[in-house]
N, C-alpha and C positions, 0 to 999 in steps of 0.2 A: 713552527713552520706552518705556513698557510697553504692549503691545497685548494685548487680551483677546478671545477668541472670544465672540461674542454667542450666547446661548442663549435662544430665545423660548418655551420650554415649550409649552403647548397653544395659545397665541395665535400667530397668524401675521402677519408683517409685510406691508405693502402694497408690492408690487414694481413696480407701474405702474398707469396709468389712461389712459383715452382717452374719446372720445365714446360715452357710454352704458355703459361697462364699467370694472371694476377687476380687477387681477390680484393675488391675495392668496395667499401661500404656494404659488405655482405653479398656482393654479386661477383661471380667468377666470370672473367673475361679472357678469352683465348686470343693469343697473338699480341701484336703491338697495340698500345692503348694510350689515350690522352685522358688525364684526370685534371679537373680544375673547376672554375666557376661554371655553373650550368650542368655539372655532372661528368659522366664518363662516356667515352665513345671509342670505338675501334679506330685504328690509325693505319695508314698505308705505309708507314715507315719513313725513313730519312728523306725520301724524295717527295713526300706528300706535305707540302708547305701550306696549302690552303687552310686546313683546320687550325694550324698554328697561328697564321696571320689573322684568323677570325677572333683570336684572343686579344688583339690590339685594343688598348683602352680598358681591358678587364684585368690584365696582369702586368706586373713589372718585369718578372723573370720567368722563363720556362726552363725547368731542369730536364735535360734529355738523358735518359738512361740508355746506354749503348749496349746492353746485354750483360753477360757475365763479367766482361772485362771493360775497362775504360778504353775508349778509342776517340780519335779526333773526329769532329763533325766535318762533313763535306763543306768546303769553303762556300759554296753557293747557299747552303742552308744557313750557315752562320751569318753571312753578309746580308741575306734577305731579311732575317729577323732583326739584326742590329740596325740595318738601314730603316726598318719600319719603327724603330724605337723600343724594341723588346729585347731585354737582356737574355742571354742564353748561356747555360752552364752545362757542360757534358761531364758525365761520370758514369761509372758502372751502375746498372739498374738497381742492385741492392742498396748502394749508397744514395742513389737518387730517391728511392722510396723513403728511406729514413730521413733525409734532409727535407723532403716535401712534407712529411708528417709533422716534423718539429715546427717548421715555418707556418704550416697551415694552422697548427694549434695556437700560434701567436697572432693569427688573424692577418697574415701577410697576403699580398696580391700575387699569387704564384699559380703555376700550372706545372704539370708533369707529363712528358711524352716519353714513353719507354718501350724498348724492345725487350722481349722475354729473355730469360736466362736459359 
């Protein structure tokens, strides 16, 4: 078996989460957050599309964590991102964190926008 060290470049992995917070790259962030190329930033939630659209050309897919349970994304959010050429996948925040970390370790062009559990 061959083991490789994971290099995350400028995007940081999600190390943990709990009620109202996420720990990303050693930093605790309260409330909704976006993680991806360029680092981590707070997010205004599902109505706040501007920081997601700013990822155009930097990512192929944004995983949206919808909190403790999976939920449908608002139609406006999904269509705005897809019309801009960004793929979007909604899932519960714990699953989104795991998926993001795996694909980030593979060097994929992804971002994560998530609501706390």
